[in-house]
FIMIPA-310815 format. One record per residue (C-alpha): residue in one letter; x, y, z. Coordinates in steps of 0.2 Angstrom, whole numbers, plus 5000, padded with zeros to 4 digits. Layout:
BEGIN
AXYZ
...
***
This chain:
BEGIN
M543358845399
A544158905383
I546058945382
E546659125379
P546759145360
L548259195351
A548159315336
I549159285320
A549959455319
A550959405303
R551159255292
T552059195277
V552159025267
T553258975252
N553058805243
A552858735226
L551458855222
G552659005224
R553459125236
G552259215248
V550459195253
A549759275237
A550459135226
S549659005237
L547959095237
A547959125219
A548358945215
L546958885227
R545758995219
C546158935201
G546458755205
E548258765199
S549458625206
G551258655210
L551658465208
R552858405194
P553658245189
C555158215200
D556658315194
F557558335210
E559458305208
D559858135201
A558358045209
V557757915197
L555957885203
D554257875195
T553357995206
W552858175207
I553558315219
G553158485225
R554858575223
V555258755226
A556158825211
G557758925212
L558458865229
E559958785220
E560558955214
E560259055231
P561659005243
L561859075260
G563459185262
G564259305274
E563959275293
F562759135288
A563859035276
A564058895289
F562158865288
D562158845270
C561058695265
R559458675255
N558358675271
N559058845278
R559058925261
L557158875261
A557058955278
R557859115273
L556759125257
G555159105268
L555659225281
E555959365268
Q554159345260
D552659445264
G553559575275
F553759445289
A555459485294
M554959665295
A553459625306
V554559525318
R555759675319
D554259785323
A553759665337
T555559665343
A555359845346
R553859815357
Y554359665366
S556259655365
A557359525356
D557459415372
R555559405374
I555059325357
G555159145356
V555559035341
F554758865338
V555158785322
G554558605316
T555558505304
S555758315300
T557358305290
S558158465293
G559758485282
I560058305279
G560358345261
A561958415266
T562458255274
E561958155258
H563158265248
A564558245261
Y564458055260
R564558065241
Q566158165244
R567058045256
D568858015254
P568957855244
L570457785255
T569957835272
G568057865271
S568258035279
L566958165276
P567558325268
E568158455280
T566858575273
F565458475280
D564658565295
Y563358445304
Q562958575318
H562358705306
T561558595293
H560958425297
N560658445316
V558758465319
F559058625329
S559958705314
V558458785306
A557758855323
D559558925326
F559658995309
A557859075310
R558259165327
R559859225321
W559159285304
L557759375314
G558959445328
L558059355342
T558859295358
G557459225368
V556959035370
A557158935354
L556858755350
A556558635336
I555158515336
S555358355326
T553858235327
A553758185309
C552258265299
S551458345314
S553058445319
S552558625314
A550758605320
K551458555337
A552558715336
F550958815339
A550458715354
S552258725361
A552258915358
W550558935367
R551258845382
H552858945383
M551959105382
R550659055395
A552059005407
G552859175404
F554459115395
C554059235381
D552759375376
A552659335358
A553259195347
V553859155329
V553158985325
G553558895309
G554058745299
V555358705286
D555658545277
S556658525260
L556758385247
C558158265249
L558458085243
T558158005260
T556358055260
L556058025241
Y556857855241
G556157815259
F554357845254
N554657755238
A555357605248
L553857605259
G552657595244
L551957765248
A552557875234
S551257895219
S551757885201
R550458025198
P549758185206
C549058125223
R547158095224
P546658115243
W545058015247
D544957955229
V544457775226
E546057755215
R547157845227
D548857755228
G550057865238
L550758035242
N551958165233
V553358235243
G553458415244
E554458555252
A553958715261
A554358855273
G553058945283
F553059055298
A551859145309
L552059285322
L550959255337
E550359375350
W549059375363
A547359425356
E546459585360
P544559575365
D544059655348
D545459575338
A544959555319
R546459445315
A546459265312
L546559175329
L547259015336
L545858965347
G546258785352
Y547458645349
G547458455353
E548858335353
S548958145355
S550057995353
D549457835346
A551057735348
Y550157605337
H551457575324
M553057655318
T552357715302
A550457665300
A549057765308
H547857685320
P546657595309
E545157675318
G545957845319
A545957835338
G547257965341
A546758075327
A544958085335
L545758125352
A546758275344
M545258345336
Q544258325352
G545658415362
A545658565350
L543758585351
A543758565370
R545158695373
A544158815362
D542558775371
V541758735353
T540558605348
P540858505332
E539358585324
Q540158755325
V541658705314
D541358765296
Y542858675288
I544158545291
N545858545282
L546258355282
H547958285284
G547358195268
T548958115262
A548158005248
T548857845255
P547557715256
L547657675275
N547957855281
D546457925272
A545357785279
A545957805297
E545657995296
D543957975288
R543457865303
A544057995315
V543258135307
L541558035306
R541757995325
V541958175330
F541058275317
G539958155307
P539658165288
E539058345286
T540558455290
P541458515274
C543258455273
S544658435260
S546458405258
T547558535250
K549058415247
G548558405228
W549258585227
T550858575238
G551258395240
H551558325257
T552758445265
L553158335280
G553758435294
A553158595286
A551458525283
G550658595299
I551258775296
T550858765278
E549058705280
A548758815295
I549158975285
L548058905271
V546658885283
C546959065289
L546859125271
C545259025269
L544459115284
E545059285278
H544359255260
S542859155263
L543459005254
I543358815256
P544558735244
G544158585234
T545158425234
L546258445219
N546558285207
T545158185216
R543958125203
Q542857995212
R542757985230
D543057815238
P541257755242
K541957675258
L542357845265
G541057945273
A541758115278
G540958275270
L542358285256
V542258445245
L542858415228
D542658585220
N542958755228
R541558845238
E541459025242
R540559055259
P540959145275
L541959045288
R542059075306
L542958915313
A544158795304
L545158655309
S546858595303
N547458415305
S549258355305
F549558175309
G551358095308
F552257935309
G552157845325
G550457925329
T551058095333
N549458195330
C548958375331
S547458475327
L547358665327
L545758765328
F545758935320
G544359065319
R543859245317
R542759355328
G541259425320
A541559335303
***
């Protein structure tokens, strides 16, 4: 039996493609990537990144000064695009501030503030500067706390940190909280910002590519780290709702390896099957799959096996990380919103930068944009440690 669907009442996304959904949609249509050679702070790395321009010059002040860090600046920037904060204010008038939940995914939160603090330690005592505020910057809950305060919400709020599936799992957590009666509507989102820890960390793992990433390509050699903020307002759908809908979600945990995906994509397949089952949908009914598609050799191969197991080789699929980079804890919300845009605008995006598909991979990869009506689309987000989440979105009457 299908779960009760949730309507996407408002949505916004900001990433290397620009601020707001219009910038992302325009870039998808024209095949313009937001990736650039690494120019973040003083990182000396031969890689490409997806950086949001201007954050360095836009500090938080006033009552939010304690929250000032790159991650919360990015969150504020995201919340103020596409009339999203106004939509939440309107929802507050309908439901009240204590009946709208806040569920935000992040992987690193404001760890950049800690990096800066350690550079400013007292040379004699090693003490961190008095200005460093761990609670309001680095702490994983910081971005959820900031978002609810910025929006004036007082209901249930939590942060989800499950690596690259974090903000996909925010949708699942929000549905469960709403179903259990803890809230009547929910703000779900994800925010992850560039920092030296992730840039040097992925480089140390041998996963950072020295060129724009090439998902599913025979010569793929790694990912590009990006940053993003995205948010969606969820409400229970009406019977004749014409908005994009969350129809199902699936979660699983491989627990196979600290960083590597299960080589056969076992948990990824379970997550996709779970999303289909909750929506009471068969694989043949899905029109498009937005792949996790990081462009690392092992991850793409594992996801390919999972997609083939569940869907076979015919379902059109692509990765959008060639546009945004891998936005880590914000990947789930970023790609969920891109999928909703695809549903609304009858678009299957190609797989940017990919030139020659790996002949060992058999999923129905789309290399160039296709224009066609879509009714159902799946979005995959798979993280370190096998924390997998798939989200199924759709439109009635499409």
